[in-house]
C-alpha positions as CSV (number, residue, x, y, z in Angstrom):
1,M,-50.0,90.7,-41.9
2,S,-51.7,89.3,-38.8
3,T,-54.7,90.0,-38.0
4,L,-55.2,91.0,-34.3
5,T,-58.5,92.0,-32.4
6,S,-58.8,95.6,-31.4
7,E,-58.2,94.4,-27.7
8,N,-54.5,92.7,-28.9
9,L,-53.6,96.2,-30.7
10,A,-54.4,97.9,-28.2
11,K,-52.3,95.6,-25.6
12,R,-49.2,95.3,-28.8
13,I,-49.3,99.3,-28.8
14,A,-49.1,99.4,-24.8
15,E,-46.3,97.0,-25.0
16,I,-44.0,98.9,-27.3
17,L,-44.9,102.1,-25.3
18,D,-43.1,100.5,-22.6
19,S,-40.6,99.0,-24.4
20,K,-40.1,102.8,-25.0
21,K,-40.2,103.9,-21.6
22,G,-43.7,105.6,-22.3
23,R,-45.0,107.1,-18.5
24,D,-48.2,105.9,-17.0
25,I,-49.8,104.1,-20.2
26,Q,-53.4,103.6,-20.0
27,T,-55.5,101.2,-22.2
28,I,-59.1,102.3,-22.2
29,N,-62.0,100.5,-23.5
30,I,-64.3,103.1,-25.1
31,E,-66.5,100.4,-27.5
32,K,-69.6,101.1,-25.4
33,K,-69.3,104.9,-24.9
34,T,-68.4,105.8,-29.0
35,I,-68.6,104.6,-32.2
36,I,-64.6,106.2,-33.3
37,A,-62.6,103.4,-31.5
38,D,-63.3,100.4,-29.5
39,Y,-59.8,101.7,-27.2
40,F,-57.6,104.7,-26.7
41,V,-53.9,104.2,-25.6
42,I,-52.4,106.9,-23.7
43,C,-49.4,107.9,-22.5
44,S,-46.9,110.3,-21.5
45,G,-43.6,111.1,-22.7
46,T,-41.4,113.4,-21.0
47,S,-40.2,116.2,-23.7
48,T,-40.8,116.7,-27.0
49,T,-38.6,114.2,-28.4
50,Q,-40.0,111.1,-26.0
51,V,-43.3,112.2,-27.4
52,K,-42.2,111.8,-31.1
53,G,-40.1,108.9,-30.6
54,L,-42.8,107.1,-28.6
55,A,-45.2,107.8,-31.7
56,D,-42.7,107.0,-34.3
57,E,-41.7,103.6,-32.6
58,V,-45.3,102.8,-32.3
59,A,-45.6,103.7,-36.1
60,F,-42.7,101.8,-36.9
61,Q,-43.6,98.5,-35.6
62,L,-46.9,98.4,-36.5
63,K,-46.1,99.1,-39.9
64,Q,-43.4,96.0,-39.7
65,Q,-47.1,93.8,-39.1
66,G,-48.9,95.5,-42.5
67,R,-50.4,98.2,-40.5
68,E,-50.5,101.7,-40.9
69,P,-52.6,104.7,-39.0
70,A,-55.6,106.5,-41.3
71,R,-54.4,109.7,-40.0
72,T,-51.7,111.0,-38.0
73,E,-51.8,114.4,-36.1
74,G,-49.8,116.7,-34.0
75,Y,-46.1,115.7,-35.1
76,E,-45.4,119.6,-35.7
77,S,-45.5,120.2,-32.0
78,G,-44.5,117.1,-30.4
79,S,-46.8,118.0,-27.3
80,W,-49.8,115.6,-28.2
81,I,-49.6,113.2,-30.9
82,L,-52.5,110.9,-32.4
83,L,-51.9,108.0,-33.9
84,D,-55.4,106.7,-35.7
85,Y,-55.8,103.2,-36.5
86,L,-59.9,103.1,-36.5
87,D,-60.5,100.4,-33.7
88,V,-57.1,102.1,-31.8
89,V,-56.7,105.3,-31.0
90,V,-53.0,106.5,-29.8
91,H,-51.9,109.4,-28.1
92,V,-49.2,110.1,-26.6
93,F,-48.7,113.5,-24.7
94,L,-46.6,115.7,-22.7
95,Q,-47.4,115.4,-19.2
96,S,-48.4,118.6,-19.1
97,E,-50.7,118.8,-22.1
98,R,-52.5,115.3,-20.7
99,E,-53.2,116.6,-17.5
100,F,-54.8,119.6,-19.3
101,Y,-56.9,117.4,-21.7
102,S,-57.4,115.0,-19.2
103,L,-58.5,112.1,-21.8
104,D,-58.3,109.7,-18.9
105,K,-60.6,111.0,-16.6
106,L,-62.9,112.1,-19.5
107,W,-63.2,108.4,-21.1
108,Q,-62.9,106.4,-17.8
109,A,-66.0,108.0,-16.4
């Protein structure tokens, strides 16, 4: 298993999401704002199928590197899927859900 810093892990996740045509990918450093993680990686998909596909690809690629999420949420609805890698938390949204919850604005403020 390769050991990635939280910053490099966040960058790798963003690359994976980009390779699968995730939209408006944001990597937000939150380590000075909270103890829950060092980074959020936030991304949008155009359908529940794409949201699930994006989350699946992140999980698959990172599993190949020996990393599995400590927790996952939201696969049932597919409108907001969270993958918790402890130091990096991945949020994959439908655009409407992303706009409603506005995590980008909340955590970048």
